[in-house]
C-alpha positions in Angstrom: 109.0 206.2 101.9 110.5 204.9 98.7 108.8 204.8 95.3 108.2 201.1 95.5 106.5 201.3 99.0 104.2 204.1 97.8 103.3 202.1 94.7 102.7 198.9 96.6 100.5 200.8 99.2 98.4 202.3 96.4 97.9 198.9 94.7 97.0 197.1 97.9 94.6 199.9 98.9 92.6 199.5 95.7 89.2 197.9 96.6 89.0 196.1 93.2 92.1 194.0 94.0 90.8 192.7 97.3 88.7 189.6 97.9 85.4 189.6 99.9 87.3 189.5 103.3 89.6 192.4 102.4 92.8 190.3 101.6 94.9 191.4 98.7 95.0 188.8 95.9 98.4 188.7 94.2 98.8 186.1 91.5 101.7 183.7 91.7 104.3 184.9 89.2 105.5 181.3 88.6 104.0 179.8 85.5 102.0 176.6 85.9 103.2 173.6 83.9 100.7 171.5 82.0 101.9 167.9 81.5 100.4 164.5 80.9 98.7 163.1 84.0 95.5 162.9 86.1 93.4 166.0 86.7 90.0 167.0 88.2 87.0 165.9 86.1 85.5 169.1 84.9 82.8 167.5 82.7 80.4 167.6 85.6 80.0 170.3 88.3 82.5 170.2 91.2 82.7 172.0 94.5 84.8 175.1 95.2 85.9 175.6 98.8 87.2 179.0 99.8 89.4 179.6 102.8 91.3 182.6 104.1 94.5 182.3 102.0 98.1 182.4 103.2 99.7 185.8 102.8 102.8 185.7 100.6 104.5 189.0 101.7 105.7 190.1 105.1 105.3 188.1 108.2 104.3 184.4 108.0 100.5 184.2 108.0 99.2 180.9 106.6 95.5 181.9 106.9 93.2 178.9 107.2 95.6 176.5 105.5 96.8 174.7 108.6 93.2 174.2 109.8 92.1 173.0 106.3 95.0 170.5 106.2 94.4 169.2 109.7 90.8 168.3 108.8 91.1 167.5 105.1 91.0 163.7 105.8 87.3 164.1 106.6 86.5 165.0 103.0 88.1 162.0 101.3 88.3 158.2 101.5 90.8 156.6 103.9 93.1 155.3 101.2 93.4 158.6 99.3 96.8 160.1 98.5 98.0 163.7 98.8 100.4 165.0 96.1 102.1 168.3 96.9 104.8 170.6 95.5 106.9 173.1 97.4 109.3 175.3 95.4 111.4 176.2 98.5 111.4 173.1 100.7 112.3 173.7 104.4 114.6 171.2 106.3 111.7 170.1 108.7 109.7 169.2 105.6 112.5 167.2 104.1 112.8 165.2 107.3 109.0 164.6 107.3 109.2 163.3 103.7 111.9 160.8 104.5 109.5 158.9 106.7 106.2 159.3 104.8 106.9 159.7 101.1 105.3 157.1 98.8 106.9 155.9 95.6 104.3 155.9 92.8 104.2 156.3 89.1 101.1 158.6 89.2 101.6 162.0 87.6 99.3 165.0 88.0 98.5 167.3 85.1 99.1 170.5 87.0 102.5 171.3 88.4 104.8 174.2 89.3 108.0 172.2 89.3 109.8 170.6 86.4 110.4 167.5 88.6 107.9 165.6 90.6 106.7 166.7 94.0 105.8 164.1 96.6 103.0 161.7 97.4 102.0 160.9 101.0 99.1 158.9 102.5 96.2 161.4 103.1 95.6 160.5 106.8 95.0 162.3 110.0 98.6 161.9 111.3 100.3 163.1 108.1 98.0 166.1 107.8 98.5 167.1 111.4 102.3 166.9 110.9 102.0 169.1 107.8 100.0 171.6 109.6 102.6 171.6 112.5 105.4 172.2 110.0 103.4 175.2 108.6 103.6 176.8 112.0 106.7 178.8 111.5 107.2 178.3 107.7 105.5 179.8 104.7 103.2 177.7 102.5 105.8 178.0 99.7 108.2 175.9 101.9 105.7 173.1 102.5 102.9 172.8 100.0 102.2 175.5 97.4 100.3 173.1 95.1 98.0 170.3 96.4 96.2 167.4 94.7 94.3 164.7 96.5 93.6 161.5 94.5 92.6 157.9 94.8 93.8 155.6 92.0 93.4 157.5 88.8 90.6 159.8 90.2 91.5 163.3 91.3 89.4 164.2 94.4 90.8 167.8 94.9 93.0 170.2 93.1 94.6 173.4 94.4 97.0 174.9 91.9 98.1 177.7 94.3 97.3 177.7 98.1 97.9 181.4 98.1 94.6 181.9 96.3 92.7 180.0 99.0 90.6 178.1 96.5 90.3 174.3 96.6 88.4 172.5 93.9 86.8 169.3 95.1 85.4 166.6 92.9 81.7 166.4 92.3 81.9 162.8 93.4 82.2 164.0 96.9 78.6 164.6 98.2 77.3 168.0 98.9 76.4 166.9 102.4 80.1 165.9 103.1 81.3 169.3 101.7 78.7 171.3 103.6 79.4 169.6 106.9 83.2 170.0 106.5 82.8 173.7 105.6 80.2 174.7 108.2 82.1 173.2 111.1 85.2 175.2 110.2 83.7 178.5 108.9 84.8 177.9 105.2 82.5 178.8 102.4 81.7 176.6 99.4 79.9 176.8 96.1 79.1 174.7 93.1 81.2 175.3 89.9 79.8 176.1 86.5 81.0 173.1 84.5 79.4 174.6 81.3 82.1 177.2 81.1 84.8 174.5 80.6 83.0 172.7 77.8 
């Protein structure tokens, strides 16, 4: 076994680097870009939904991300839009975008790319197709960063799907979030808005 393998196995066996379900949390080495645009309102408390995150290394395991995407339309209004960025776009995904991409001038504040990602209608059909594309591709090839919005209001932000943390606007009722999570085995909690003031 090489020195890197020994080091990696020691790091990943450390209990302090694992989340509550035992998955190793490795931060994305790519810096996030802050730019002018819309972002989640953190003046009031918001919801944090936790899912089993995709695994970045080794075989493709997208965790609960496909199941989250397939059902995400149940959290938000019908005319909501999904913005996503993928640093390594797969061919199937490019084909999907040709038929579904919206042209819009809306910019999101968080980003991983220096250029814009893509905007698609947040509906059942599009989300099911995205989840199908994820079957066989890593999250980095389809949607590493996700933002759901309606007009100028951000309904959800996820700056890195590999963390498995989705921040949902406080404008979405707790009952809606609770029902969504309980039917799928996801956990949720209320944020502490005071720490951002």
